[in-house]
C-alpha positions in Angstrom: -0.2 0.0 0.0 1.1 3.5 -0.8 0.2 6.4 1.1 0.0 9.7 -0.1 -0.1 11.8 3.0 -2.3 14.6 3.3 -1.4 17.6 5.0 -3.6 19.9 3.4 -1.1 21.8 1.1 -0.9 19.6 -2.1 -3.2 18.5 -5.5 -3.5 14.9 -4.1 -5.7 14.0 -6.7 -3.2 14.0 -9.8 -0.6 12.0 -7.9 -3.0 9.3 -6.6 -4.6 8.8 -9.8 -1.2 8.5 -11.7 -0.2 5.8 -8.6 -3.4 3.8 -9.2 -2.7 3.7 -13.3 0.2 2.1 -12.4 -1.6 -0.5 -10.4 -0.9 0.5 -6.8 -3.2 0.2 -4.1 -3.1 3.7 -2.7 -4.5 5.2 0.3 -4.5 9.1 0.7 -4.5 9.9 4.5 -3.7 12.4 7.4 -3.8 10.2 10.1 -0.6 9.9 11.6 -1.2 6.1 12.4 -1.4 5.5 8.8 2.3 6.2 8.5 3.1 2.9 10.7 1.1 0.8 8.6 2.5 2.1 5.1 4.9 0.3 3.1 5.6 3.6 0.9 4.9 7.1 1.1 4.6 9.9 -1.0 4.5 13.2 0.1 3.2 15.9 -2.3 3.5 19.6 -1.9 2.3 23.0 -3.1 2.6 26.3 -1.3 5.2 28.2 1.2 7.5 25.9 3.1 6.6 27.5 6.6 3.1 27.0 6.2 3.4 23.3 4.8 6.0 22.7 8.3 3.1 24.4 10.6 0.2 21.9 8.8 2.8 18.7 9.8 3.1 19.9 13.1 -0.4 20.8 13.9 -1.7 17.5 12.5 1.2 15.8 14.8 2.6 14.2 10.9 6.3 15.6 11.5 7.2 12.9 13.9 5.9 9.8 12.5 6.9 11.1 9.2 10.6 11.1 10.3 10.3 7.6 11.9 9.0 6.1 8.7 11.9 7.4 6.7 14.3 6.2 9.2 12.6 2.8 8.9 14.0 2.3 5.5 10.6 2.2 3.6 10.6 3.7 0.5 9.9 7.7 0.6 9.4 10.2 -2.3 8.9 13.7 -1.6 7.2 15.9 -4.7 8.1 19.8 -5.2 7.5 20.9 -1.8 7.6 17.5 -0.6 11.2 17.3 -1.5 12.4 20.9 -0.1 10.6 19.9 3.6 13.3 17.3 3.6 15.9 19.7 4.4 16.9 21.9 7.1 15.7 25.3 6.6 14.6 27.2 3.6 15.2 31.0 2.6 11.4 31.2 2.1 10.7 31.3 5.7 13.7 32.1 7.7 13.6 30.7 11.1 11.4 27.8 10.5 13.2 24.4 11.0 12.1 21.8 8.3 11.8 18.2 8.7 16.0 17.7 8.9 16.2 14.6 6.9 18.5 15.6 4.6 21.5 18.2 5.1 21.2 21.2 3.4 18.9 24.2 3.0 16.3 25.4 0.1 17.5 28.7 -1.7 15.5 31.0 -4.1 16.1 31.7 -7.8 17.3 35.0 -8.5 15.6 36.9 -11.2 18.0 36.9 -14.4 17.5 38.0 -17.7 15.9 35.2 -20.1 15.2 33.5 -16.3 11.8 34.0 -14.8 10.9 33.5 -10.9 9.1 31.2 -10.6 10.6 28.6 -13.0 7.3 27.2 -14.8 7.2 24.8 -17.5 9.2 21.8 -19.2 13.1 21.4 -18.7 15.5 18.7 -19.3 16.9 16.1 -16.7 20.9 15.9 -16.8 21.1 12.2 -15.3 24.2 12.0 -13.2 23.5 8.6 -11.8 21.5 6.6 -14.6 22.0 3.6 -12.2 19.5 5.0 -9.3 16.6 2.7 -9.4 13.9 5.6 -10.0 15.8 6.6 -13.2 15.7 2.9 -14.8 14.5 3.4 -18.4 14.7 7.3 -18.5 16.6 8.7 -20.9 19.3 11.5 -20.2 17.8 14.7 -21.6 14.2 13.4 -20.9 11.8 16.6 -20.5 10.0 16.9 -17.0 7.7 19.8 -15.8 8.8 22.1 -13.0 6.5 24.9 -11.3 9.0 26.5 -8.6 10.8 29.7 -7.2 12.9 27.9 -4.6 15.2 25.0 -5.2 17.3 22.5 -2.6 21.2 22.9 -2.0 22.0 19.6 -0.5 25.4 19.8 1.4 26.2 16.4 -0.6 26.3 16.4 -4.6 26.5 12.7 -4.1 22.7 12.7 -3.4 21.7 14.4 -6.6 20.5 11.8 -9.0 19.8 14.3 -11.7 19.8 18.4 -12.4 18.6 20.6 -14.7 19.6 24.0 -16.2 18.4 27.2 -14.9 19.9 30.1 -13.3 21.7 28.7 -11.5 21.6 24.8 -12.5 20.1 22.9 -9.7 19.2 19.5 -8.2 16.2 18.4 -9.9 16.2 15.3 -8.2 17.8 13.2 -5.0 18.3 9.9 -3.4 19.3 9.2 -0.1 19.2 5.6 0.9 15.5 4.9 0.9 14.2 8.7 0.5 13.7 10.2 -3.0 12.8 13.9 -3.9 11.5 15.3 -7.3 11.7 19.0 -7.6 9.5 18.5 -10.7 6.2 17.2 -10.8 6.0 13.5 -12.3 2.7 13.2 -12.1 2.5 15.6 -15.0 5.5 14.9 -16.8 4.3 12.3 -19.4 6.3 9.3 -20.2 9.4 10.3 -18.0 7.4 11.2 -14.9 5.6 7.9 -15.1 8.4 6.0 -15.6 9.9 7.4 -12.5 6.6 6.7 -10.5 6.3 3.2 -11.9 9.9 2.6 -11.0 9.1 3.9 -7.0 6.0 1.5 -7.3 8.2 -1.4 -8.0 11.0 -0.6 -5.3 
């Protein structure tokens, strides 16, 4: 069973439908006890870092979510769900993140030809083609982004793929059983569905 975690900060339907289309049994829940029973967890997210952390704490989801990730079971964070894994974000200084992945979240600086937010299709530059979630995904595949902030991991060794913008940024990370996509795989057609299929098969 894949648990799509509902904390009031995401479009759950598109993610759930994509996973169901791939043959998964999906449960959407905001109950902390369901994290204990889940085989895999997906944390989508749209909105502000500080608001999201406030909702996770208010709903008593932050601690069991961290316990889940430490258990070794597969986890996937999408967009804001990736950013929440880090220690802090420039979006809301002073608000701690989940602190699972060392590093922080920074804001794109507007530059000639580069609008903020970064919105639309952009190519993946795959750094680790052997990563389980990238099996069958071609270097240069286009995926769909909507974001003004990007993650800065302390270790570049966890970056599975990056993408060019201003500056180039980590588009996908993997740390043991924990994965994260800055793009929306559920909206990224063939490449995104392949990544979700690989997650389902873990």
